Residue, then its C-alpha position, 0 to 999 in steps of 0.5 A: q828115753v833121756q839124753l844129755v849132750e855136752s859140747g864146747g870142749g877143746l884145746v886152749q892156752a892158759g888164760e883163755s876161756l871156754r864155754l861148755s853146754c849141756a842139753a837134756s832131751g826126753s819126756g816124762f820128767s822134770i829136772n831138779a839140779m844140774s851139775w858139772y863134774r870133771q875127771a883128770p887121768g888117774k884122778q877121782r871125779e870131782l864136783v865142779a859146780v851145781k845149779t839147784g832147782g831152786g837157783s842156788t849155786i855151789y862151786a869147788d874152791s879151785v874154780k871160784g871166781r873163774f867159772t860160772i854155772s848158768r841154766d836155761n830152764a826152757k831149753n833144759t840146758v846148763y852152761l859152764q863159762m870157764n875163764s882164766l883157764k889153768p893147766e890144772d883144769t885139764a880134764v874130761y867134763y861131765c854134765e849131770a842132771n837129777l831127773l824127777y819122774s814122780a814123787f817116788r822115782s828119780l834118776d841121775a843122768w850123765g852125758q858122755g863128757t867133753l875134753v878140755t885141754v889147757s896148755s902151759 
């Protein structure tokens, strides 16, 4: 059984910082990419940042220069450092991991989400 657990969300003022963490637990799999998504009320879920299995990174234009995704493979953990937060960053942030069980079987696992609220 696989679990992804996010932490680090909270309420901050504009210009402040937060660091989100997501740890994957379980057995019988390896992890390819790990990603962060976010969803604001009434809006579509959007991709924020990706760390691929090969170490490449992808960022949404709205967070470039402010957010940094990193990964600790030994702990199966991905982080999102969020600096210079803006009210428009307010959303529930979700961790996603692409799990590989074999050459013929893969699974996308999701965390429960952590709420980030940025006040004006």
